[in-house]
Kinemage of the C-alpha trace (Angstrom):
@kinemage 1
@onewidth
@group {chain A} dominant
@subgroup {mainchain}
@vectorlist {calphas} color= white
{ca unk a 1} P -28.267 2.913 11.193
{ca unk a 2} L -27.186 6.412 12.127
{ca unk a 3} L -29.175 6.423 15.374
{ca unk a 4} L -26.914 3.839 17.012
{ca unk a 5} L -24.141 6.448 17.211
{ca unk a 6} L -26.337 9.093 18.785
{ca unk a 7} L -27.019 9.545 22.470
{ca unk a 8} L -30.688 8.971 21.767
{ca unk a 9} L -32.657 9.337 18.570
{ca unk a 10} L -35.184 11.294 20.619
{ca unk a 11} L -32.472 13.856 21.452
{ca unk a 12} L -31.173 14.137 17.899
{ca unk a 13} L -32.455 17.399 16.469
{ca unk a 14} L -31.226 16.606 12.987
{ca unk a 15} L -33.393 13.491 12.681
{ca unk a 16} L -36.532 15.574 13.401
{ca unk a 17} L -38.128 18.455 11.579
{ca unk a 18} L -37.330 22.106 12.214
{ca unk a 19} L -39.878 22.225 15.040
{ca unk a 20} L -38.298 19.278 16.863
{ca unk a 21} L -41.099 16.900 15.890
{ca unk a 22} L -40.584 13.315 14.776
{ca unk a 23} L -41.259 12.781 11.069
{ca unk a 24} L -40.872 9.964 8.577
{ca unk a 25} L -37.249 9.890 7.510
{ca unk a 26} L -37.281 8.201 4.119
{ca unk a 27} L -39.605 10.230 1.898
{ca unk a 28} L -37.594 9.860 -1.273
{ca unk a 29} L -36.596 12.493 -3.785
{ca unk a 30} L -37.547 16.136 -3.223
{ca unk a 31} L -40.276 17.369 -5.572
{ca unk a 32} L -39.842 20.502 -7.689
{ca unk a 33} L -42.144 22.369 -5.296
{ca unk a 34} L -40.154 21.215 -2.262
{ca unk a 35} L -36.891 22.258 -3.896
{ca unk a 36} L -38.293 25.694 -4.590
{ca unk a 37} L -39.501 25.983 -0.991
{ca unk a 38} L -36.040 25.142 0.347
{ca unk a 39} L -34.402 27.589 -2.056
{ca unk a 40} L -36.724 30.416 -1.003
{ca unk a 41} L -36.269 29.633 2.694
{ca unk a 42} L -32.463 29.717 2.332
{ca unk a 43} L -32.534 33.020 0.475
{ca unk a 44} L -34.938 34.530 3.014
{ca unk a 45} L -32.765 33.376 5.937
{ca unk a 46} L -29.591 34.733 4.349
{ca unk a 47} L -31.263 38.054 3.649
{ca unk a 48} L -32.419 38.394 7.266
{ca unk a 49} L -29.006 37.430 8.664
{ca unk a 50} L -27.018 39.452 6.114
{ca unk a 51} L -24.916 36.500 4.977
{ca unk a 52} L -24.411 35.134 1.494
{ca unk a 53} L -26.097 31.991 0.231
{ca unk a 54} L -22.684 30.789 -0.946
{ca unk a 55} L -21.269 30.998 2.561
{ca unk a 56} L -24.198 29.256 4.215
{ca unk a 57} L -24.041 26.428 1.678
{ca unk a 58} L -20.286 25.896 1.831
{ca unk a 59} L -19.492 26.184 5.542
{ca unk a 60} L -20.513 24.068 8.485
{ca unk a 61} L -23.744 24.770 10.370
{ca unk a 62} L -21.819 24.288 13.607
{ca unk a 63} L -19.768 27.453 13.163
{ca unk a 64} L -20.940 29.837 15.874
{ca unk a 65} L -22.468 32.468 13.593
{ca unk a 66} L -24.268 29.842 11.474
{ca unk a 67} L -25.411 27.560 14.274
{ca unk a 68} L -29.097 26.757 14.048
{ca unk a 69} L -29.476 28.084 10.507
{ca unk a 70} L -30.745 24.830 9.022
{ca unk a 71} L -33.058 24.189 11.948
{ca unk a 72} L -34.751 27.459 11.076
{ca unk a 73} L -34.760 26.840 7.333
{ca unk a 74} L -36.230 23.344 7.802
{ca unk a 75} L -39.343 24.857 9.382
{ca unk a 76} L -40.405 25.817 5.873
{ca unk a 77} L -40.885 22.149 4.997
{ca unk a 78} L -42.018 20.485 8.246
{ca unk a 79} L -42.594 16.988 6.835
{ca unk a 80} L -38.835 16.629 6.132
{ca unk a 81} L -36.013 16.140 8.650
{ca unk a 82} L -33.519 18.925 9.226
{ca unk a 83} L -30.733 16.724 7.909
{ca unk a 84} L -32.547 15.985 4.647
{ca unk a 85} L -33.260 19.695 4.115
{ca unk a 86} L -29.620 20.497 4.877
{ca unk a 87} L -28.296 17.943 2.387
{ca unk a 88} L -30.763 18.991 -0.297
{ca unk a 89} L -30.071 22.677 0.255
{ca unk a 90} L -26.340 22.173 -0.130
{ca unk a 91} L -26.773 20.173 -3.328
{ca unk a 92} L -28.983 22.875 -4.815
{ca unk a 93} L -27.163 26.006 -3.754
{ca unk a 94} L -23.503 25.228 -3.130
{ca unk a 95} L -21.203 27.772 -4.845
{ca unk a 96} L -18.787 25.220 -6.272
{ca unk a 97} L -18.230 24.143 -9.849
{ca unk a 98} L -20.747 21.784 -11.422
{ca unk a 99} L -20.824 19.694 -14.587
{ca unk a 100} L -18.477 17.061 -16.075
{ca unk a 101} L -15.080 16.445 -14.518
{ca unk a 102} L -11.963 16.975 -16.612
{ca unk a 103} L -9.111 14.461 -16.647
{ca unk a 104} L -6.959 16.977 -14.789
{ca unk a 105} L -9.583 17.334 -12.049
{ca unk a 106} L -9.784 13.555 -11.631
{ca unk a 107} L -5.992 13.381 -11.376
{ca unk a 108} L -6.014 16.172 -8.776
{ca unk a 109} L -8.740 14.377 -6.825
{ca unk a 110} L -6.622 11.209 -6.761
{ca unk a 111} L -3.650 13.222 -5.518
{ca unk a 112} L -5.610 14.971 -2.766
{ca unk a 113} L -7.192 11.735 -1.512
{ca unk a 114} L -3.776 10.071 -1.406
{ca unk a 115} L -2.400 12.999 0.580
{ca unk a 116} L -5.372 13.917 2.779
{ca unk a 117} L -7.571 10.834 2.895
{ca unk a 118} L -11.336 11.110 2.439
{ca unk a 119} L -11.569 14.544 4.056
{ca unk a 120} L -14.279 15.741 1.704
{ca unk a 121} L -14.916 19.082 3.419
{ca unk a 122} L -11.226 19.966 3.081
{ca unk a 123} L -10.961 18.589 -0.456
{ca unk a 124} L -13.956 20.573 -1.692
{ca unk a 125} L -12.176 23.883 -1.087
{ca unk a 126} L -9.085 22.763 -3.002
{ca unk a 127} L -11.059 21.242 -5.872
{ca unk a 128} L -13.750 23.951 -6.078
{ca unk a 129} L -16.180 21.031 -6.165
{ca unk a 130} L -18.713 20.281 -3.428
{ca unk a 131} L -17.933 17.618 -0.834
{ca unk a 132} L -20.774 15.485 -2.213
{ca unk a 133} L -19.454 15.830 -5.759
{ca unk a 134} L -15.927 14.846 -4.694
{ca unk a 135} L -17.202 11.855 -2.757
{ca unk a 136} L -19.462 10.711 -5.587
{ca unk a 137} L -16.690 11.064 -8.162
{ca unk a 138} L -14.390 9.052 -5.937
{ca unk a 139} L -16.992 6.287 -5.733
{ca unk a 140} L -17.412 6.367 -9.488
{ca unk a 141} L -13.721 6.039 -10.273
{ca unk a 142} L -13.293 3.425 -7.555
{ca unk a 143} L -16.330 1.359 -8.446
{ca unk a 144} L -13.935 -1.406 -9.504
{ca unk a 145} L -13.293 -2.399 -5.871
{ca unk a 146} L -13.005 -6.165 -5.922
{ca unk a 147} L -16.051 -7.854 -4.396
{ca unk a 148} L -17.004 -11.412 -3.679
{ca unk a 149} L -14.716 -14.391 -3.108
{ca unk a 150} L -11.151 -13.646 -2.057
{ca unk a 151} L -8.334 -15.185 -4.069
{ca unk a 152} L -5.478 -16.885 -2.214
{ca unk a 153} L -2.884 -14.169 -3.000
{ca unk a 154} L -5.273 -11.532 -1.600
{ca unk a 155} L -5.818 -13.535 1.563
{ca unk a 156} L -2.090 -14.001 2.077
{ca unk a 157} L -1.490 -10.278 1.536
{ca unk a 158} L -4.154 -9.425 4.087
{ca unk a 159} L -2.623 -11.785 6.645
{ca unk a 160} L 0.817 -10.295 6.032
{ca unk a 161} L -0.454 -6.727 6.407
{ca unk a 162} L -2.265 -7.536 9.657
{ca unk a 163} L 0.872 -9.166 11.072
{ca unk a 164} L 2.903 -6.108 10.070
{ca unk a 165} L 0.456 -3.725 11.712
{ca unk a 166} L 0.590 -5.756 14.924
{ca unk a 167} L 4.386 -6.097 14.791
{ca unk a 168} L 3.849 -9.859 14.841
{ca unk a 169} L 6.165 -12.632 13.708
{ca unk a 170} L 5.822 -13.094 9.891
{ca unk a 171} L 4.673 -16.685 10.543
{ca unk a 172} L 2.311 -15.910 13.424
{ca unk a 173} L -0.762 -18.144 13.451
{ca unk a 174} L -3.611 -15.901 12.269
{ca unk a 175} L -6.219 -17.624 14.469
{ca unk a 176} L -4.082 -17.311 17.584
{ca unk a 177} L -3.334 -13.753 16.591
{ca unk a 178} L -7.071 -13.096 16.387
{ca unk a 179} L -7.559 -14.469 19.885
{ca unk a 180} L -4.831 -12.202 21.194
{ca unk a 181} L -6.405 -9.184 19.510
{ca unk a 182} L -9.754 -10.083 21.067
{ca unk a 183} L -8.295 -10.689 24.534
{ca unk a 184} L -6.245 -7.486 24.583
{ca unk a 185} L -8.811 -5.429 22.629
{ca unk a 186} L -6.151 -4.284 20.169
{ca unk a 187} L -7.093 -1.903 17.348
{ca unk a 188} L -6.277 -2.847 13.763
{ca unk a 189} L -6.173 0.118 11.323
{ca unk a 190} L -8.383 -1.282 8.558
{ca unk a 191} L -8.377 1.966 6.609
{ca unk a 192} L -4.592 1.792 6.244
{ca unk a 193} L -4.718 -1.907 5.385
{ca unk a 194} L -7.406 -1.297 2.762
{ca unk a 195} L -5.217 1.272 1.046
{ca unk a 196} L -2.355 -1.210 0.877
{ca unk a 197} L -4.671 -3.948 -0.412
{ca unk a 198} L -5.573 -1.649 -3.291
{ca unk a 199} L -8.813 -3.223 -4.483
{ca unk a 200} L -10.487 -4.261 -1.234
{ca unk a 201} L -12.555 -1.904 0.922
{ca unk a 202} L -12.033 -1.382 4.645
{ca unk a 203} L -15.239 -3.262 5.426
{ca unk a 204} L -14.294 -6.130 3.118
{ca unk a 205} L -10.908 -6.493 4.855
{ca unk a 206} L -12.513 -6.414 8.294
{ca unk a 207} L -15.094 -9.051 7.326
{ca unk a 208} L -12.392 -11.280 5.866
{ca unk a 209} L -10.429 -10.948 9.103
{ca unk a 210} L -13.492 -12.102 11.020
{ca unk a 211} L -13.859 -15.101 8.715
{ca unk a 212} L -10.184 -16.045 8.972
{ca unk a 213} L -10.119 -15.848 12.757
{ca unk a 214} L -13.638 -17.081 13.472
{ca unk a 215} L -14.228 -13.995 15.610
{ca unk a 216} L -17.627 -12.357 15.088
{ca unk a 217} L -17.283 -9.557 17.672
{ca unk a 218} L -15.875 -6.110 16.922
{ca unk a 219} L -12.437 -7.281 18.137
{ca unk a 220} L -9.749 -5.837 15.911
{ca unk a 221} L -11.845 -2.843 14.909
{ca unk a 222} L -10.206 0.572 14.845
{ca unk a 223} L -11.058 1.359 18.463
{ca unk a 224} L -9.566 -0.466 21.406
{ca unk a 225} L -8.761 -0.211 25.064
{ca unk a 226} L -5.092 0.187 24.184
{ca unk a 227} L -5.849 3.073 21.826
{ca unk a 228} L -8.134 4.702 24.392
{ca unk a 229} L -6.042 4.803 27.548
{ca unk a 230} L -3.334 7.282 26.617
{ca unk a 231} L -5.507 9.955 24.977
{ca unk a 232} L -7.714 10.231 28.052
{ca unk a 233} L -4.781 10.537 30.404
{ca unk a 234} L -3.427 13.386 28.300
{ca unk a 235} L -6.815 15.126 28.212
{ca unk a 236} L -7.253 14.928 31.966
{ca unk a 237} L -3.777 16.349 32.469
{ca unk a 238} L -4.130 19.187 29.974
{ca unk a 239} L -7.681 20.470 30.405
{ca unk a 240} L -8.447 23.348 32.761
{ca unk a 241} L -12.196 23.312 33.373
{ca unk a 242} L -12.161 26.788 34.894
{ca unk a 243} L -10.963 28.271 31.605
{ca unk a 244} L -12.046 25.604 29.121
{ca unk a 245} L -13.385 26.616 25.720
{ca unk a 246} L -16.177 24.770 23.925
{ca unk a 247} L -13.497 23.089 21.833
{ca unk a 248} L -11.721 21.870 24.987
{ca unk a 249} L -14.976 20.455 26.328
{ca unk a 250} L -15.578 18.662 23.039
{ca unk a 251} L -12.168 17.027 23.345
{ca unk a 252} L -12.872 16.067 26.940
{ca unk a 253} L -16.192 14.476 25.970
{ca unk a 254} L -14.665 12.495 23.104
{ca unk a 255} L -11.791 11.153 25.163
{ca unk a 256} L -14.081 10.187 28.033
{ca unk a 257} L -16.418 8.365 25.639
{ca unk a 258} L -13.457 6.441 24.260
{ca unk a 259} L -12.201 5.687 27.743
{ca unk a 260} L -15.538 4.432 29.060
{ca unk a 261} L -15.787 1.736 26.433
{ca unk a 262} L -19.525 1.446 27.017
{ca unk a 263} L -22.386 1.524 24.559
{ca unk a 264} L -24.562 3.263 25.479
{ca unk a 265} L -22.270 5.496 27.541
{ca unk a 266} L -22.906 6.425 31.164
{ca unk a 267} L -23.922 10.024 30.516
{ca unk a 268} L -24.428 10.705 34.210
{ca unk a 269} L -20.672 10.366 34.755
{ca unk a 270} L -19.973 13.550 32.750
{ca unk a 271} L -20.346 15.784 35.778
{ca unk a 272} L -18.147 18.528 34.285
{ca unk a 273} L -20.423 18.986 31.255
{ca unk a 274} L -23.909 20.318 30.721
{ca unk a 275} L -26.019 18.286 28.281
{ca unk a 276} L -23.280 15.815 27.228
{ca unk a 277} L -25.761 13.866 25.083
{ca unk a 278} L -26.674 16.932 23.055
{ca unk a 279} L -23.003 17.874 22.682
{ca unk a 280} L -22.219 14.360 21.372
{ca unk a 281} L -25.122 14.491 18.924
{ca unk a 282} L -23.836 17.799 17.554
{ca unk a 283} L -20.299 16.444 17.210
{ca unk a 284} L -21.490 13.308 15.451
{ca unk a 285} L -23.729 15.170 13.011
{ca unk a 286} L -21.016 17.727 12.262
{ca unk a 287} L -18.542 14.939 11.486
{ca unk a 288} L -21.014 12.950 9.412
{ca unk a 289} L -22.088 15.926 7.319
{ca unk a 290} L -18.681 17.574 6.924
{ca unk a 291} L -17.157 14.303 5.761
{ca unk a 292} L -20.273 13.356 3.749
{ca unk a 293} L -20.447 10.006 5.571
{ca unk a 294} L -23.379 7.833 4.516
{ca unk a 295} L -24.996 5.146 6.689
{ca unk a 296} L -23.449 2.465 4.465
{ca unk a 297} L -19.986 3.942 4.974
{ca unk a 298} L -20.381 3.778 8.747
{ca unk a 299} L -20.284 0.022 8.254
{ca unk a 300} L -19.240 -1.878 11.373
{ca unk a 301} L -18.005 1.213 13.241
{ca unk a 302} L -18.829 1.378 16.932
{ca unk a 303} L -19.590 4.530 18.890
{ca unk a 304} L -16.028 4.396 20.235
{ca unk a 305} L -14.582 4.273 16.716
{ca unk a 306} L -16.656 7.251 15.674
{ca unk a 307} L -15.509 9.215 18.727
{ca unk a 308} L -11.895 8.361 17.926
{ca unk a 309} L -12.356 9.370 14.282
{ca unk a 310} L -13.802 12.726 15.330
{ca unk a 311} L -10.913 13.255 17.741
{ca unk a 312} L -8.373 12.448 15.018
{ca unk a 313} L -10.146 14.800 12.621
{ca unk a 314} L -9.811 17.629 15.124
{ca unk a 315} L -6.095 16.922 15.363
{ca unk a 316} L -5.654 16.774 11.590
{ca unk a 317} L -7.643 19.954 11.040
{ca unk a 318} L -5.670 21.777 13.720
{ca unk a 319} L -8.884 22.709 15.542
{ca unk a 320} L -7.352 22.589 19.005
{ca unk a 321} L -3.979 22.159 20.650
{ca unk a 322} L -5.628 19.813 23.126
{ca unk a 323} L -6.600 17.433 20.329
{ca unk a 324} L -2.960 17.141 19.322
{ca unk a 325} L -2.073 16.443 22.934
{ca unk a 326} L -4.667 13.704 23.297
{ca unk a 327} L -4.314 11.761 20.044
{ca unk a 328} L -1.089 9.802 20.401
{ca unk a 329} L 0.531 6.849 18.664
{ca unk a 330} L -0.208 3.477 20.201
{ca unk a 331} L 2.579 0.993 20.783
{ca unk a 332} L 1.183 -2.421 19.921
{ca unk a 333} L 2.666 -5.541 21.477
{ca unk a 334} L 5.093 -7.663 19.529
{ca unk a 335} L 3.679 -11.127 18.935
{ca unk a 336} L 5.809 -14.184 18.259
{ca unk a 337} L 3.344 -16.960 17.523
{ca unk a 338} L 4.171 -19.583 14.934
{ca unk a 339} L 1.724 -20.233 12.091
{ca unk a 340} L 1.236 -23.988 12.084
{ca unk a 341} L -1.968 -24.382 10.087
{ca unk a 342} L -3.413 -23.407 6.758
{ca unk a 343} L -6.259 -20.860 6.920
């Protein structure tokens, strides 16, 4: 559930209505009357603020001049959460192309995903298709992900790819390797492995790893103590709190969350920040909505993984020089264990 990544569901403005009141979250499809209410509220807001509907429905709510827009709009339909109004409003009023996809568009989508990853907010601008449309089309054309029982060649490929990622001996015992990963809290990049597997999702690969090693914890997930230590050191060295921008403080918060390794975090330790919980909630919601991440796609991700993903996104998007200084490559240990059993 989304709430597990938030500081507190009670503090999450997006999971409440526009007045900050708790409401039922799963109310199903918007009615025609509700859709019309949202449309009118968006147009009224844009008229009062002298901005275009196209801009409001194609750019992030967290941009300074748009901040709080959807909180205000959601007041028009108080039995719905702000997030549901936001998602519905974008689907109704986004300025991007609609209708059937051409073969050329599908080919371009494939190319952009291969080059950029699933950065839907960035892809939408290049495709002139909404982030939701790009994500949904991707799911449609990739609905042939292999599911169910793994075949032996797939299992062997997965084991080989994990060993390669860990710089392990080609014959390293996979169970012993799993124990080492758990003991040293090493991160395994399942997204990269999934791409190389071709027909197996990131979650499927991670679950198979757990089955092969007998480890049921989050050991081997894409966040680890090793991956956390260096970014935080860099952040503490680079940041100047006397002249820090909001972006710098975001980076500081993310790196400290990763460094703490606690869930829930010790919010009282963020003495340099005001309202760190609210800042985290905003960062999480911005990431989730910009990348069109669904609860199912969050899968087994921990809070630390989400924080690391947000930090990497800031680096990739060029949002801040500090992000580039804090996200660094991680040198994984070389393992030389001999595989002596059949798994």
